[in-house]
DOTORMAR-527943 format. One line per 4 residues: for each residue x, y, z of C-alpha. Coordinates in Angstrom, 2 decimals, padded with zeros to 5 digits. Each point is the difference from the previous one (the first is absolute). Layout:
# DOTORMAR-527943
X:Y:Z  ...;
END
This chain:
# DOTORMAR-527943
058.69:-076.26:069.59  001.94:-000.96:002.97  -001.44:-003.16:002.13  -000.64:002.45:003.30;
-001.06:002.67:-001.98  -002.88:-001.84:-002.09  -001.29:-001.10:003.84  -000.27:003.29:001.27;
-002.22:000.77:-002.79  -002.84:-002.74:000.95  -002.51:000.76:002.55  -001.80:-002.20:001.95;
-003.09:000.51:-002.46  001.80:-001.70:-002.52  -000.32:-002.92:001.09  -003.57:000.01:-000.13;
-002.83:000.02:002.76  000.78:-004.31:000.72  002.74:001.30:002.27  -001.14:000.36:003.78;
001.59:001.78:002.75  000.59:-000.75:003.91  -003.19:000.43:001.33  -001.89:-002.20:-002.78;
002.25:-002.93:001.36  -001.05:-000.13:003.40  -001.61:-003.37:001.37  -002.33:000.60:002.30;
000.12:-002.39:003.20  -002.35:-001.31:002.54  002.12:001.12:002.87  003.59:-001.02:001.93;
001.23:-003.30:-000.71  000.70:-001.70:003.24  000.24:-003.67:-000.33  002.61:-002.29:-000.57;
-000.17:-001.38:-003.13  -000.11:-003.66:-000.59  002.77:000.38:-002.77  002.21:001.93:002.35;
002.63:-002.74:-000.22  000.17:000.14:-003.47  000.34:003.19:-000.08  002.86:000.23:002.38;
002.20:-002.07:-001.91  -000.38:001.68:-003.11  003.10:001.87:-001.29  000.39:003.43:-001.35;
000.84:-000.66:-004.01  -000.87:001.79:-003.57  -003.37:-001.43:000.27  -000.81:000.37:003.76;
-002.11:003.60:000.39  -000.63:000.73:003.57  -003.71:000.85:000.83  000.76:003.14:001.24;
001.70:000.85:-003.50  -001.93:001.08:-003.17  000.41:-001.03:-002.93  000.06:003.66:-002.90;
-002.44:000.49:-002.18  002.28:001.64:-002.53  002.59:-002.14:-001.85  001.58:002.32:-002.26;
001.86:002.66:000.74  -002.07:002.61:-001.93  -002.27:-000.81:002.06  001.61:000.68:003.63;
001.59:003.21:-001.48  -003.29:001.35:-000.96  -001.17:-000.17:003.40  002.74:002.15:000.95;
-000.27:-001.07:004.24  002.35:-001.90:002.38  000.23:-004.24:-000.84  -001.72:-000.46:003.30;
-002.98:001.85:-001.07  -000.30:-001.67:-002.87  -003.56:-001.85:-000.40  000.43:-004.27:000.44;
-002.20:-002.90:001.11  -000.05:-001.71:002.68  001.49:-003.12:-000.51  -002.07:-003.07:000.04;
001.15:-003.12:002.49  -000.20:-001.75:003.52  -000.01:002.57:002.68  001.44:-000.59:003.48;
-003.10:001.08:001.90  -003.75:-000.45:-001.33  -003.29:001.32:001.01  -002.14:-002.71:000.08;
000.10:-002.70:002.67  -000.12:-003.00:-002.46  -001.64:-002.12:001.81  -002.71:002.25:000.22;
-000.22:000.92:-003.41  -002.57:-001.50:-002.92  000.84:001.35:-003.55  -002.24:-000.08:-002.95;
000.96:-000.17:-003.97  -001.82:001.24:-002.95  000.58:-000.55:-003.43  -002.18:002.88:-002.66;
000.61:000.63:-003.50  000.66:-001.99:-003.21  002.23:-002.99:000.72  003.14:000.17:-000.53;
003.32:-003.19:000.40  001.21:000.37:003.19  -003.28:000.58:002.08  000.38:-003.72:001.68;
003.47:000.45:000.95  -000.58:003.10:001.98  -002.47:-001.55:001.72  001.91:-002.79:000.66;
003.15:002.53:001.44  -002.50:002.15:002.14  -001.67:-003.02:001.78  003.24:-001.89:000.43;
002.31:002.78:001.30  -002.92:000.80:002.08  -000.53:-003.25:001.58  003.64:-001.69:000.12;
001.85:003.30:000.23  -001.83:002.38:002.73  -002.22:-002.43:001.26  -003.30:001.55:-000.58;
-002.83:-002.76:-000.15  -002.78:000.80:-001.69  000.17:001.43:-003.45  -003.52:000.49:-002.27;
-000.38:-000.08:-003.81  -002.72:002.29:-000.74  -001.40:-000.93:-003.35  -000.90:001.72:-002.99;
001.77:002.61:000.60  -001.61:002.98:002.02  -003.30:-001.74:-000.35  001.41:-002.29:002.35;
-000.42:002.40:002.92  -003.77:000.95:-000.29  -002.64:-002.23:001.02  -002.75:000.27:-002.44;
003.07:-001.67:-002.81  -000.21:-002.89:001.74  003.84:-000.60:-000.44  001.66:-002.79:001.43;
003.00:000.50:002.98  002.72:-002.76:-000.65  002.09:-000.56:003.18  003.58:000.09:-001.49;
002.73:-002.19:001.54  003.53:-001.36:-001.00  -002.00:-002.83:-001.42  -002.66:001.14:-001.80;
002.57:002.48:-002.22  002.83:-002.46:-000.12  -000.25:-000.94:-003.63  -002.29:002.96:-001.55;
002.89:001.90:-001.37  000.12:-003.06:-003.00  -003.38:001.52:-000.78  -000.79:003.07:-002.10;
-002.87:002.50:001.00  -001.06:000.38:003.28  -001.41:-002.47:003.03  -001.98:003.09:001.22;
-001.74:000.88:-003.25  -000.36:003.59:-000.72  -002.43:003.04:-000.95  000.39:003.10:-001.56;
-002.09:003.30:001.53  -000.25:001.79:002.44  -000.45:-000.58:004.39  -001.64:001.41:002.85;
002.35:001.05:002.25  -002.21:000.35:002.77  -000.83:-003.82:-001.10  003.40:-001.12:-000.26;
001.04:001.05:003.22  -002.97:-000.80:002.07  001.24:-003.85:-001.26  003.29:000.79:001.29;
-000.89:000.85:003.30  -002.77:-002.72:000.57  002.94:-002.98:-001.07  003.03:002.10:001.94;
001.89:000.56:-002.84  003.11:001.82:000.98  001.63:-000.18:-003.82  -001.37:-000.19:-003.41;
001.95:-000.10:-002.90  -000.88:001.17:-003.35  000.72:-001.32:-003.25  -000.76:001.63:-002.85;
000.31:002.92:-002.42  -000.63:004.11:-000.03  -004.24:-000.88:000.70  001.04:-002.38:003.05;
002.31:002.33:001.15  -002.42:003.03:-000.09  -002.48:-002.67:002.25  002.43:-000.33:002.55;
000.77:003.44:000.36  -003.32:000.78:000.50  -000.03:-002.95:002.97  002.83:001.24:001.40;
-002.04:003.41:000.60  -003.16:-001.60:000.76  002.50:-002.30:002.91  001.52:003.53:000.95;
-003.34:002.02:000.64  -000.81:-003.26:002.58  002.94:000.63:001.84  001.33:-003.75:-000.57;
003.55:-001.71:-000.98  -000.41:-001.69:-002.56  002.77:-000.35:-002.74  -000.56:000.07:-003.15;
002.68:-001.12:-002.32  000.16:-000.16:-004.36  001.16:-002.48:-001.89  000.51:001.97:-003.81;
-001.71:-002.38:-002.43  000.02:000.89:-004.13  000.39:-001.79:-002.90  000.36:003.23:-001.86;
003.29:001.17:002.39  -002.20:003.47:000.32  000.16:000.72:003.73  003.30:002.48:000.74;
002.26:000.39:002.44  000.38:-004.26:-000.47  003.33:-000.97:-002.66  -002.16:-003.08:-001.00;
-003.40:-001.55:001.08  -000.40:-003.69:000.59  -001.21:-002.33:-002.50  001.36:002.39:-002.76;
002.71:-002.17:-000.67  -001.85:-002.74:-001.06  -002.42:001.62:-001.61  002.34:001.47:-002.98;
001.73:-003.61:-000.04  -003.36:-001.45:-000.59  -000.86:002.43:-002.45  003.02:-000.79:-002.06;
-000.88:-003.21:-000.84  -003.04:001.90:-002.03  002.28:001.97:-001.58  002.32:-002.97:-001.17;
-003.55:-001.73:-001.30  -000.49:003.26:-001.80  003.03:000.11:-001.30  -000.24:-003.62:-001.47;
-003.05:000.35:-001.42  000.78:004.10:-002.13  002.79:-002.08:-001.31  -001.84:-003.00:-001.57;
-002.03:001.96:-002.61  000.58:002.55:-002.14  -000.41:003.67:001.55  -000.67:-001.27:003.70;
-000.74:001.84:002.34  -000.27:-001.23:003.72  -001.44:002.39:002.40  -000.27:-000.69:004.13;
-001.49:002.24:002.12  001.11:-000.19:003.63  -001.35:001.39:003.12  000.92:003.89:000.95;
-002.74:002.11:000.12  001.69:003.33:001.05  003.63:-001.36:000.08  001.52:-001.99:-002.87;
002.82:-001.86:002.11  -001.06:-003.38:-000.73  000.16:000.95:-004.03  003.44:001.52:000.58;
000.81:-003.08:001.49  -000.91:-002.31:-001.76  001.05:001.19:-002.85  003.46:000.77:001.14;
000.52:-004.08:000.92  -001.21:-000.69:-003.35  001.84:001.69:-002.89  -002.16:-001.24:-002.58;
-002.56:003.09:000.74  -000.31:002.73:-002.26  -001.98:002.69:001.25  -001.46:000.72:003.57;
-003.10:002.20:000.71  -000.49:000.78:003.28  -002.28:002.80:002.03  002.80:002.48:001.07;
000.96:000.42:-003.60  -002.23:001.28:-002.47  -000.74:-001.34:-003.63  -001.28:000.87:-003.60;
-001.49:-002.43:-002.21  -000.23:001.65:-003.04  002.11:002.08:-002.29  003.50:-000.91:-001.55;
001.49:000.28:003.87  -002.78:-002.12:001.79  000.06:-003.44:001.12  -001.76:-001.33:-002.94;
002.23:001.00:-002.58  003.07:-000.58:001.66  -001.23:-003.73:000.95  -000.74:-000.06:-004.28;
003.27:000.59:-000.45  001.77:-002.18:002.82  -002.05:-002.21:-001.94  000.99:000.43:-003.58;
004.06:-000.02:001.56  -000.15:-003.39:001.77  -003.81:-001.71:-000.51  -000.65:-000.18:003.52;
-000.68:001.99:003.63  -000.81:-000.08:003.82  -002.14:002.61:001.73  -000.23:000.47:003.24;
-002.81:001.43:001.87  -000.70:001.05:003.26  -003.92:000.14:000.60  -000.30:003.86:000.95;
002.16:001.10:-002.96  -001.99:002.26:-002.52  -002.23:000.71:001.80  -000.55:003.36:-001.54;
-000.53:-001.47:-002.99  -002.97:-002.21:000.74  -003.24:001.27:000.91  -000.68:-001.12:003.28;
-003.00:002.60:000.91  -002.31:-001.56:002.89  002.82:-003.10:000.78  -000.68:001.47:003.68;
001.61:-001.65:002.99  000.56:-003.70:001.63  -000.63:-000.87:003.32  003.23:001.45:001.05;
-000.69:003.72:-001.38  002.55:-000.61:-002.77  -001.05:001.33:-003.37  -001.05:-003.33:-002.26;
002.17:000.24:-002.90  -000.93:-001.02:-003.79  001.79:-003.40:-001.17  003.35:001.54:-001.66;
000.66:-003.87:-001.77  -003.39:-000.25:-002.10  -000.12:003.48:-001.34  003.62:-000.68:-000.94;
-000.29:-003.13:-001.53  -002.99:001.15:-002.22  001.77:003.63:-000.75  003.38:-001.59:-001.11;
-002.46:-002.94:-002.03  -002.40:002.80:-001.60  003.42:001.89:-001.17  001.23:-002.25:-001.73;
-002.69:-001.22:-001.73  -000.85:003.34:-000.89  003.56:000.78:-001.99  -000.33:-003.80:-001.24;
003.10:-001.72:001.83  000.05:-003.15:001.41  -000.03:-000.21:003.80  -000.17:-003.30:001.97;
-000.63:001.72:003.63  000.21:-002.58:002.83  -001.66:001.52:003.26  000.84:-000.66:003.65;
-001.26:000.72:003.76  001.40:-002.04:002.53  -001.05:002.61:003.07  -001.68:-002.13:002.42;
002.57:-003.07:-000.57  002.55:001.94:000.91  -001.50:001.28:002.59  -001.06:-003.25:001.78;
002.83:-002.03:000.16  002.27:-000.41:003.55  002.91:002.08:000.00  003.58:-000.65:-001.41;
003.21:-000.55:002.45  000.60:003.76:-000.32  -003.33:000.98:001.39  000.06:-002.73:002.28;
002.84:001.58:001.95  -001.52:003.39:-000.09  -002.89:-000.80:001.03  000.82:-001.73:003.22;
002.57:002.54:000.59  -002.99:002.69:-000.50  -002.42:-001.92:002.60  003.23:-000.52:002.58;
000.53:003.88:-000.11  -003.76:000.69:000.16  000.00:-002.09:003.20  002.65:001.81:001.71;
-001.61:003.69:-000.38  -003.44:-000.86:001.12  001.18:-002.37:002.81  002.41:003.74:000.91;
-002.93:002.02:-000.18  -000.12:001.40:-003.56  -002.84:000.64:-001.41  -001.51:001.52:-003.64;
002.59:-001.59:-001.65  001.52:-001.77:-002.61  003.80:-002.23:-000.28  001.67:000.43:-003.16;
002.90:-000.10:-001.59  002.03:003.46:-000.76  003.59:-000.17:-001.84  000.59:-003.25:001.05;
-001.02:000.19:003.12  -003.13:-001.07:002.51  -001.95:003.31:001.32  -003.31:001.29:001.57;
-001.85:002.18:-002.08  -003.00:002.00:001.01  -003.85:-001.04:-001.87  -000.17:004.00:-000.56;
003.06:000.29:-001.87  -000.45:-003.32:-002.13  -003.42:000.88:-001.48  000.65:003.84:-001.06;
001.02:-000.66:-003.53  000.49:-003.46:-002.31  003.16:-001.87:-000.84  000.58:000.65:-003.64;
002.20:-000.48:-002.41  002.17:003.34:-000.63  -000.09:000.39:-003.83  003.41:001.85:000.51;
001.33:-002.41:002.06  002.71:-003.33:-000.50  -002.74:-002.32:000.02  -001.59:001.37:-002.88;
003.38:000.46:-001.68  000.61:-002.98:000.25  -003.23:-001.68:-001.66  000.43:002.66:-002.83;
003.73:-001.30:-000.43  -001.28:-003.87:000.15  -002.87:000.75:-002.34  001.57:002.84:-002.49;
-003.66:002.04:-000.27  000.16:002.96:-000.15  -000.81:001.93:003.43  -003.31:001.28:-001.66;
-002.47:-001.26:-002.17  -001.14:003.46:-001.40;
END
C-alpha cells in the first residue's frame, strides 16, 4: 500500500483516548502579566536557533505524519502545548511575593534537587524574599497536625541535592482544601509549588478550585513526581532514570545467584503498580533477563504455554533463568479480595513477589525437579537514593521552568517535557488517564526481542 493511502485510512480515533485537542491544552492564567521580568536582560540576549522556542510558539502534540493527517486541519489549528521558559513580562512583583513548596506521596530520587532548584531560582533568579517549605505533605498546611514550616533559603538548601528523600518529609492521603487555602491566606503566600503524583495533582486541583471560589489570585504549579513514570503527557518523570539504574544492581545480583547453582532462578520484584516501565527499562539495561512480567500484559502460570512450563524448559536448556516482575503484575491471578485502599485512595495490591516465588517453588517440587530460587526485592532501596547526574539536571530544569510559569501567573498546570521540549501541561489533562506500557508499542517489542520470551504466556 502506498504510504499516503495508508495515512488516509487512519482516523483520529486510531491513536487512542490519550490524545487531546486544542481546548484540553489551554493553561489557566491569573491575568495579564505587566511587570518587567528580572530575567529580561538575559532574554534579550538570546538568538534564534534550532533549540530556541519563542514563548508565543506551540510544541505540537502529535509527532507523526499519520496523526497530523488524521486531524484533517490547517497546521495553525493543530493542538500544541504552551512552551515553558522565562517570560519577558511577569504577573507577580517579586519584592511582594511569597512562595510555598510541598512534597507529597512516596519518596523518589530527585525530590531534594527540585526543592533546591525552586528555592534557588525564586530567591536568586527573581529576588523573592520568603520561601516556605511545608512539612509532611498536605498535612503541613493543617493546624491539627502541628507540622513544622521551614524557612527555605539558598544557604539551607545548598547541598540537600546530595541526599535522598526530601528535607520536607511527605505523606499520603487527602487534604481539606479549605484548610490549605486558609493557611496560604494567613501566611500571605502567592505561589504554591506541589511536587507529587496523580493523587497530589488531584489535591492541587481542589486547592485551585477553592482559591478561585474565594476570588483570590494564587498560582498553583506542579512538578510531576512518580517513580513508576505513569503520568501522562510528559516524556519521563524525574527520578525514573535513577530508579531503573539502581534496579539493574539487583538484576545483576539475581543473575550471579542464578548461575551459581543447578537450575538457579533469580526472581526480582521491582516497583510498578500499574505501569511496568521500571521493569522494562531495567531489564533492557541488563541483557541477562529472560522473563519480564508487567501489569499491562496478562500472563498465565499453568498449561503448556504458561510461565511455569516455559520457565522449566528454559532451565532444561540453559540451567538458569532471571525473572523480573513489576509489583502490579499478575493481580488477576491472585485472590486480593478485601485488600482495600491506601490513604491516597489507591487500591492495595497483593505482593506479587512472594506469591510468585512460592508458586514457582511449589511447581518444581511437585514435578520433582531441583530448583534453587533466590528472591530479591529492592523497592525501598531504589526510591530512597540520591538522583543520578541525569536526573539532577532534569530536576533543576523542571524547577526553573516551574518558577517561570508561576511568576508569569500560570496556574493549575504542571511543567514537563514533551518531544524533548519543556512545556506547560494543564493538570486536568494529566490525571485523565494513566501512562502505561503499550503492549503493542516499540518498548515492549524491545523487551520481547531482548529476553526471547513469548509474546504471551497462555
